[in-house]
C-alpha positions as CSV (number, residue, x, y, z in Angstrom):
1,M,-24.5,10.2,-11.7
2,D,-25.1,10.5,-15.6
3,T,-23.8,7.7,-17.2
4,S,-22.9,9.0,-20.4
5,I,-21.3,12.3,-18.9
6,V,-19.3,10.0,-17.2
7,A,-18.6,8.2,-20.1
8,I,-17.4,11.1,-22.2
9,I,-15.2,12.5,-19.5
10,L,-13.5,9.3,-19.3
11,I,-13.3,8.5,-22.9
12,S,-11.8,12.0,-23.6
13,Y,-9.2,11.5,-20.6
14,F,-7.8,8.0,-22.1
15,I,-8.3,10.2,-25.3
16,L,-5.7,12.2,-23.9
17,L,-3.6,9.5,-22.6
18,L,-3.0,8.4,-26.3
19,I,-2.4,11.8,-27.5
20,I,0.7,12.2,-25.1
21,S,1.5,8.5,-26.1
22,F,1.8,9.7,-29.7
23,I,3.6,12.6,-28.8
24,S,6.2,11.2,-27.0
25,S,6.9,8.5,-29.0
26,K,8.1,10.5,-31.5
27,K,11.6,10.1,-33.4
28,R,11.6,6.6,-31.0
29,D,13.8,3.7,-31.4
30,N,14.1,0.6,-29.8
31,A,16.2,1.9,-26.4
32,T,13.5,4.5,-26.3
33,F,10.8,1.8,-24.7
34,F,13.5,0.8,-22.2
35,T,15.6,3.9,-21.4
36,A,13.6,6.9,-22.7
37,N,17.2,7.7,-23.8
38,R,18.2,8.6,-20.7
39,T,16.7,12.3,-21.1
40,S,14.5,11.9,-18.6
41,P,14.4,16.1,-16.8
42,W,14.6,14.4,-12.7
43,Y,11.1,16.9,-11.9
44,L,9.3,15.3,-14.0
45,V,10.1,11.8,-13.0
46,A,9.4,12.7,-9.3
47,F,6.3,14.4,-9.6
48,G,4.8,11.2,-11.6
49,M,6.7,8.6,-9.5
50,I,3.7,10.1,-6.3
51,G,1.0,8.5,-9.0
52,T,2.6,5.2,-9.4
53,S,3.8,4.8,-5.4
54,L,0.5,6.1,-4.7
55,S,-2.7,4.2,-6.6
56,G,-5.4,3.2,-6.7
57,V,-4.9,1.0,-3.6
58,T,-3.7,4.1,-1.6
59,F,-6.1,6.2,-3.1
60,I,-9.0,3.8,-1.7
61,S,-7.7,1.8,0.8
62,I,-5.9,4.1,3.0
63,P,-9.1,6.9,3.8
64,G,-10.8,3.5,4.3
65,E,-8.1,1.9,6.9
66,V,-7.7,5.3,9.0
67,G,-11.1,3.8,10.9
68,N,-9.6,0.3,11.6
69,T,-6.1,1.8,12.5
70,G,-6.5,5.2,13.1
71,W,-3.0,7.1,11.8
72,T,-0.3,4.5,12.6
73,Y,0.1,4.0,9.0
74,L,1.9,7.6,9.0
75,M,4.9,5.6,10.6
76,V,5.2,2.9,7.4
77,V,5.5,5.8,5.5
78,L,8.0,8.0,7.6
79,G,10.0,4.7,6.8
80,N,9.1,4.4,3.2
81,C,11.0,8.3,3.2
82,I,13.8,6.8,5.4
83,G,14.5,4.3,2.6
84,Y,14.0,7.1,-0.3
85,I,17.0,8.6,0.9
86,I,19.2,5.6,1.0
87,I,18.1,4.4,-2.3
88,G,19.3,7.9,-3.5
89,L,22.2,7.9,-2.0
90,I,23.7,4.2,-1.7
91,I,21.8,2.0,-4.4
92,L,21.1,4.0,-7.2
93,P,24.8,5.0,-7.7
94,I,25.4,1.1,-8.5
95,F,22.8,0.8,-11.2
96,Y,23.9,4.5,-13.1
97,K,27.5,3.3,-12.7
98,L,27.0,-0.1,-14.2
99,K,24.6,2.0,-16.6
100,S,22.0,-0.8,-15.9
101,V,18.8,-1.4,-17.9
102,S,17.3,-4.2,-16.1
103,I,18.6,-3.6,-12.2
104,Y,18.8,-7.7,-12.0
105,S,22.0,-7.6,-14.3
106,W,23.6,-6.7,-10.8
107,L,22.5,-10.2,-9.7
108,G,23.9,-11.7,-12.7
109,I,27.4,-9.9,-12.3
110,R,28.0,-10.9,-8.5
111,L,25.6,-14.2,-7.8
112,G,25.5,-15.4,-11.7
113,E,22.7,-16.4,-14.1
114,N,20.6,-18.5,-11.9
115,A,20.6,-15.6,-8.8
116,R,19.4,-13.2,-12.4
117,L,16.9,-15.6,-13.7
118,T,15.5,-15.6,-9.5
119,G,15.3,-12.4,-8.9
120,S,13.6,-11.2,-12.1
121,L,10.9,-14.1,-11.6
122,F,10.4,-13.1,-8.3
123,F,9.7,-9.3,-9.5
124,M,7.2,-10.6,-12.2
125,L,5.4,-12.6,-9.7
126,S,5.1,-9.3,-7.5
127,Q,4.4,-6.7,-10.6
128,L,1.8,-9.0,-11.6
129,I,0.1,-9.5,-7.6
130,G,0.4,-5.6,-6.9
131,A,-0.8,-4.1,-10.2
132,S,-3.5,-6.7,-10.4
133,F,-4.5,-6.3,-6.9
134,T,-4.7,-2.3,-7.9
135,L,-6.7,-2.8,-11.4
136,F,-9.1,-5.6,-9.7
137,L,-10.1,-2.4,-7.3
138,V,-10.5,0.3,-9.8
139,V,-12.1,-1.8,-12.2
140,G,-14.6,-3.3,-9.5
141,V,-15.8,1.2,-9.1
142,L,-15.9,1.3,-12.1
143,Q,-18.4,-1.2,-13.0
144,I,-20.4,0.2,-10.2
145,A,-20.4,3.6,-11.5
146,I,-20.9,2.8,-15.0
147,F,-21.0,-0.4,-16.4
148,D,-23.4,-2.3,-14.6
149,S,-25.8,0.3,-16.2
150,L,-24.7,-0.4,-19.6
151,H,-25.1,-4.1,-19.1
152,I,-21.6,-4.8,-19.6
153,S,-19.9,-7.4,-17.6
154,F,-16.8,-7.1,-14.9
155,N,-14.8,-9.4,-17.5
156,V,-15.3,-7.3,-20.1
157,T,-14.5,-3.6,-18.3
158,V,-11.4,-5.3,-17.1
159,F,-10.6,-6.4,-20.9
160,I,-11.5,-2.9,-22.7
161,T,-9.0,-1.8,-19.5
162,L,-6.1,-3.2,-20.4
163,C,-6.1,-2.6,-24.1
164,L,-6.5,0.9,-23.5
165,V,-3.5,0.3,-21.2
166,Y,-1.7,-1.8,-23.4
167,F,-2.2,0.6,-26.7
168,Y,-1.0,4.0,-24.9
169,T,2.1,1.7,-23.9
170,A,3.4,-0.1,-26.5
171,R,5.2,2.6,-29.1
172,G,6.7,4.9,-26.0
173,G,7.7,2.3,-23.3
174,I,8.8,4.0,-19.9
175,K,9.1,7.2,-22.3
176,T,5.3,7.4,-22.6
177,I,5.4,6.4,-18.6
178,V,7.0,9.3,-17.5
179,W,5.2,12.0,-18.8
180,T,2.0,10.1,-18.5
181,D,2.4,9.5,-14.9
182,A,3.1,13.1,-14.3
183,L,-0.4,13.7,-15.8
184,Q,-1.7,10.6,-13.8
185,T,-0.8,12.5,-10.4
186,I,-2.0,15.9,-11.6
187,F,-5.4,14.4,-11.2
188,M,-5.4,12.2,-8.3
189,L,-3.9,14.9,-5.9
190,T,-6.9,17.1,-7.3
191,S,-9.4,14.7,-7.4
192,V,-8.3,14.5,-3.2
193,G,-8.4,18.3,-2.7
194,V,-11.5,18.6,-4.2
195,T,-12.9,15.8,-1.6
196,I,-11.3,17.8,1.3
197,Y,-12.8,21.1,0.2
198,I,-16.6,19.4,-0.3
199,V,-16.4,17.7,2.9
200,C,-15.3,20.9,4.6
201,R,-18.1,22.9,2.9
202,E,-20.7,20.6,4.6
203,L,-18.8,20.3,7.9
204,G,-18.7,23.9,8.0
205,F,-15.1,24.2,8.4
206,D,-12.3,26.9,7.7
207,I,-9.0,24.8,7.7
208,P,-8.0,25.4,11.3
209,S,-11.1,23.8,12.4
210,A,-10.7,21.5,9.9
211,I,-7.1,20.6,11.4
212,N,-8.7,20.8,14.9
213,S,-11.8,18.5,14.2
214,I,-9.0,16.0,12.9
215,K,-7.1,15.9,15.6
216,E,-9.6,15.9,18.6
217,S,-11.4,13.1,15.9
218,S,-10.8,9.0,17.4
219,F,-9.2,8.7,14.3
220,T,-6.2,10.1,14.4
221,K,-3.8,7.6,16.7
222,V,-0.6,7.2,15.4
223,Y,1.5,5.3,18.1
224,D,1.5,1.8,19.2
225,S,3.8,0.8,22.0
226,D,2.5,-2.9,22.3
227,W,5.6,-4.5,21.0
228,R,3.0,-8.0,20.1
229,S,0.8,-5.3,17.7
230,G,1.3,-5.6,14.3
231,Q,0.6,-1.3,14.0
232,N,3.8,-1.0,16.5
233,T,5.6,2.1,16.1
234,W,9.2,0.9,15.3
235,K,8.0,-2.1,14.0
236,Q,5.7,0.1,11.1
237,I,9.1,2.5,10.6
238,I,11.5,-0.3,10.1
239,S,9.1,-2.4,7.8
240,G,8.3,0.9,5.6
241,I,12.1,0.8,5.3
242,A,13.0,-2.6,4.2
243,I,9.5,-2.3,2.1
244,T,10.7,1.0,0.1
245,I,14.4,-0.7,-0.7
246,S,12.6,-3.9,-1.9
247,I,10.0,-2.4,-3.9
248,N,11.7,0.9,-5.2
249,G,15.0,0.4,-5.0
250,L,15.6,-3.5,-5.7
251,D,12.3,-3.1,-8.4
252,Q,12.7,-2.7,-11.9
253,N,9.3,-0.7,-12.1
254,M,10.4,2.2,-9.8
255,M,14.3,2.1,-10.6
256,Q,13.9,2.4,-14.4
257,K,11.8,5.6,-14.2
258,N,15.0,7.1,-12.3
259,L,17.3,5.3,-14.2
260,T,15.6,7.6,-17.5
261,C,16.9,10.6,-15.6
262,R,20.1,12.9,-17.5
263,S,22.6,11.7,-14.9
264,L,23.2,10.4,-11.3
265,K,23.1,13.6,-9.8
266,D,19.9,14.0,-11.3
267,G,18.8,10.8,-10.3
268,K,19.9,11.6,-6.3
269,I,18.1,14.6,-6.7
270,N,14.9,13.3,-8.2
271,M,14.8,10.4,-5.1
272,L,15.6,13.3,-2.4
273,S,12.6,15.4,-3.9
274,F,10.1,12.6,-4.2
275,S,10.9,11.1,-0.7
276,G,9.4,14.7,1.0
277,L,6.7,14.6,-1.8
278,F,5.3,11.0,-1.0
279,M,5.2,12.0,2.7
280,I,3.1,15.4,2.0
281,S,0.8,13.3,-0.4
282,N,0.3,10.2,2.0
283,I,-0.6,12.9,5.4
284,I,-3.2,14.6,2.8
285,F,-5.0,11.1,2.3
286,L,-4.9,10.1,5.4
287,A,-6.7,13.4,6.7
288,L,-9.3,12.7,4.2
289,G,-10.1,9.5,5.8
290,S,-10.3,11.2,9.2
291,L,-13.1,14.0,7.5
292,L,-14.9,11.2,5.7
293,Y,-15.0,8.9,9.1
294,I,-16.0,13.1,10.9
295,Y,-18.2,13.6,8.3
296,C,-20.7,10.2,8.6
297,E,-20.5,10.5,12.5
298,T,-21.8,13.9,12.3
299,K,-24.0,13.3,9.1
300,G,-25.6,10.1,10.3
301,V,-24.5,8.1,7.2
302,A,-23.8,4.3,8.1
303,I,-20.4,3.1,7.7
304,P,-19.7,0.4,5.0
305,T,-19.0,-3.0,6.9
306,K,-15.6,-3.2,4.0
307,T,-13.8,0.2,4.6
308,D,-12.4,0.2,1.0
309,D,-16.1,1.3,0.4
310,L,-15.9,4.4,2.2
311,F,-14.3,7.0,0.1
312,P,-16.6,5.8,-3.4
313,L,-19.6,5.4,-1.2
314,L,-19.7,8.9,-0.3
315,S,-18.5,10.6,-3.4
316,L,-20.8,8.6,-6.2
317,N,-23.7,9.4,-3.4
318,Y,-23.4,12.2,-0.8
319,F,-21.1,14.7,-2.5
320,G,-22.4,15.2,-6.0
321,T,-22.1,15.0,-9.4
322,F,-18.9,17.2,-9.9
323,A,-17.5,15.2,-7.1
324,G,-18.4,11.8,-8.0
325,I,-16.5,12.7,-11.5
326,I,-13.6,13.9,-10.1
327,F,-13.6,10.7,-8.1
328,L,-13.6,8.5,-10.5
329,L,-11.1,10.2,-12.7
330,G,-9.0,10.4,-9.7
331,I,-9.0,6.4,-8.9
332,T,-8.5,5.8,-12.7
333,A,-5.4,7.8,-12.9
334,A,-4.1,6.2,-10.0
335,A,-4.7,2.9,-11.2
336,Y,-3.3,3.3,-14.7
337,S,-0.4,5.6,-13.0
338,S,0.2,2.3,-11.3
339,V,-0.3,-0.4,-14.0
340,D,1.1,1.5,-17.1
341,S,4.3,1.2,-15.6
342,S,4.1,-2.0,-14.2
343,L,2.9,-3.6,-17.6
344,T,6.3,-1.9,-18.7
345,S,8.3,-2.8,-16.0
346,L,7.4,-6.9,-17.1
347,T,8.2,-7.1,-20.5
348,T,11.6,-4.9,-19.7
349,S,12.7,-7.6,-17.3
350,F,11.7,-10.1,-19.2
351,C,13.6,-9.3,-22.5
352,L,16.6,-8.0,-21.0
353,D,16.4,-11.3,-18.3
354,Y,15.4,-14.0,-20.3
355,L,15.1,-13.4,-23.6
356,K,18.7,-11.6,-23.8
357,L,17.5,-8.8,-26.5
358,D,19.5,-6.2,-27.4
359,I,17.7,-2.8,-26.9
360,N,19.9,-0.8,-29.4
361,N,18.5,-3.6,-32.0
362,N,15.5,-2.2,-33.8
363,S,15.2,-5.7,-35.4
364,T,14.0,-7.0,-31.8
365,R,11.2,-5.0,-32.0
366,R,8.3,-6.9,-32.7
367,K,9.5,-9.4,-30.2
368,K,9.0,-6.6,-27.8
369,V,5.7,-5.7,-28.8
370,N,4.8,-9.8,-28.7
371,V,6.2,-9.7,-24.8
372,H,4.1,-6.7,-24.2
373,L,1.1,-8.3,-25.4
374,T,0.9,-11.3,-23.4
375,F,1.9,-9.9,-20.5
376,S,-1.1,-8.0,-20.7
377,L,-3.6,-10.5,-21.5
378,I,-1.6,-12.7,-18.2
379,M,-2.5,-9.6,-16.1
380,F,-6.3,-9.9,-17.7
381,F,-6.7,-13.7,-16.4
382,V,-4.8,-13.0,-12.9
383,I,-7.8,-9.8,-12.3
384,I,-10.4,-12.6,-12.9
385,L,-8.7,-14.8,-10.3
386,F,-8.9,-12.4,-7.8
387,H,-12.5,-11.3,-8.7
388,E,-13.7,-15.1,-7.8
389,L,-11.3,-14.7,-4.6
390,N,-11.5,-10.9,-3.1
391,N,-11.2,-10.9,0.9
392,G,-10.2,-8.3,3.5
393,S,-8.7,-5.2,2.8
394,V,-7.1,-4.6,-0.6
395,V,-4.1,-2.5,1.0
396,T,-3.3,-5.5,3.6
397,S,-3.5,-7.9,1.1
398,V,-1.5,-6.1,-1.4
399,L,1.6,-5.5,1.1
400,K,1.3,-8.9,2.5
401,A,2.0,-10.6,-1.1
402,V,4.6,-8.2,-1.4
403,G,6.1,-9.4,2.2
404,Y,6.6,-12.4,0.8
405,T,7.4,-12.0,-2.8
406,Y,10.1,-9.2,-2.4
407,G,11.7,-10.9,0.6
408,P,13.6,-12.9,-2.0
409,I,14.8,-10.3,-3.9
410,L,15.8,-8.4,-0.7
411,G,18.1,-11.7,0.7
412,L,19.2,-12.4,-2.8
413,F,20.8,-8.3,-2.9
414,A,21.8,-8.3,0.7
415,F,23.6,-11.2,0.1
416,G,25.2,-10.2,-2.8
417,A,26.0,-6.7,-1.6
418,F,27.0,-7.8,2.3
419,S,28.8,-11.1,1.8
420,K,32.0,-11.6,-0.4
421,R,30.9,-15.7,-0.6
422,K,29.8,-17.8,-3.4
423,A,26.2,-19.2,-3.4
424,N,25.7,-22.2,-4.8
425,P,24.0,-21.8,-8.2
426,R,21.6,-25.0,-7.9
427,M,20.4,-24.0,-4.4
428,I,19.2,-20.1,-5.0
429,P,15.9,-20.8,-6.9
430,I,15.6,-24.0,-4.0
431,I,16.6,-21.4,-1.3
432,C,14.2,-18.2,-2.7
433,I,10.8,-20.7,-3.3
434,L,11.4,-21.9,0.5
435,S,12.0,-18.8,2.6
436,P,8.6,-16.9,1.6
437,V,7.5,-20.5,2.4
438,L,8.5,-20.5,6.0
439,S,7.8,-16.8,6.7
440,Y,4.0,-17.6,6.0
441,L,4.5,-20.3,8.5
442,L,6.0,-18.4,11.4
443,N,3.4,-15.6,10.7
444,L,0.6,-18.3,10.8
445,F,1.9,-18.9,13.6
446,S,3.5,-16.3,15.0
447,E,1.2,-15.5,18.2
448,Y,1.9,-19.3,19.6
449,L,5.2,-19.7,18.8
450,F,6.3,-16.0,20.3
451,W,4.3,-15.0,23.4
452,G,1.2,-13.4,21.4
453,Y,3.4,-11.5,19.1
454,K,1.5,-10.8,15.7
455,F,3.7,-10.2,12.7
456,G,2.9,-7.1,10.7
457,F,4.6,-5.6,7.6
458,E,8.0,-7.0,8.9
459,I,7.5,-10.1,7.7
460,L,9.4,-8.8,4.7
461,I,12.3,-8.6,6.7
462,V,12.3,-12.3,8.3
463,N,11.7,-13.3,4.5
464,G,14.6,-11.7,3.3
465,L,16.6,-12.6,6.3
466,L,15.8,-16.4,5.7
467,C,16.5,-16.0,2.4
468,F,20.6,-14.4,3.2
469,M,20.7,-17.5,5.8
470,G,20.0,-20.0,3.2
471,L,22.6,-18.3,0.7
472,L,25.4,-18.1,3.5
473,L,24.4,-22.1,4.6
474,F,25.1,-23.2,0.9
475,S,28.1,-21.1,0.0
476,K,31.4,-21.2,-0.8
477,K,34.5,-18.7,-0.5
478,A,34.8,-16.9,-3.3
479,S,38.2,-17.0,-5.2
């Protein structure tokens, strides 16, 4: 592709984000950054959350993963949708009742300040891992497509990218994110739709024949009945529910958007609508993956060793200039819709849980800006580290990491909700550190200890359960 054309389009895209940031942050006050003044339309939040939930990881890795595990990931998505319904009907009302901005304030009320700080800390670790993985993946693609030919190093590309994210999120915060996420979702889904159209045209498919070819291919295995397999159907569904409740219902990033809706009723409608949109979007991505593999088999294209490279390889080298440009816009939108909201939620959590800033006091704005800048720099160094250590499928790496870092959060909230006992505040941080360590060891030796059983994403449940049991062991009857 012509590098200058691609560069002009991407620069135009970023200018559009900056314009949206400027417009959405007019008449802002300090609270706008954290709550959007609780005026967001539910339908805008629901649509924008698709981009945040899918992210650059899904955009690249899910189509490629079809070649490894077929459509078994659809069972995780089904569990995700059940989890979103639980969040909307059970978890969301709690936070609306408390008028929460940081959702970890509930842990402080129920279990004390140590629980609040520990939950917030594990959330920040989780977000840094997830958002950095996502941006690392996307910058790698942009590096190949544009910046290598301009002799710009990977480190400089990452730095420029994070500077752009900082500039358009620093003013309006979550209010800007709600609008930019909706725009980025449009770009992402358009990119997938255009690619599917091009593949079908190249293969001579209409919609019915494309669906039939996907069904008859060897890439659409959905069910796995082997109880020892990491892709076992019931394990996938249960894991999907636990993952969703942990990384959405108990996650400042996703819940902060939900809490910007005008009322609890709007928040519930948002979650229920989003669960349906999320299922449809993932089916489209899985269908795209099957079509890409069918294309390779039909055209004699060598499938790359690393499945994450399949979608970028075909889009940038086989489908023409227009498809390549649309792909780059889609993957950029996917990355930014995840990273910008992560950066904003990290700032929110640290400012409210650790610095105890009064969001209604405009004099604290300078501290908020400094925190926002600091997290941008931390994310930069984490991405550089991933660049040196990258190994394996990105989607699997991210979700495994989430299984360890979100486990203690799940355990803390579960203990607070289902036990009336009072946990020992001094032991809370220790237990939350030990539970991921023990989970990792169980996962490492699971085949030896449990007759060939392999943990999948359900390691998150084990992690949360270990944390719950530890808190219960070091607790006393509450007054």
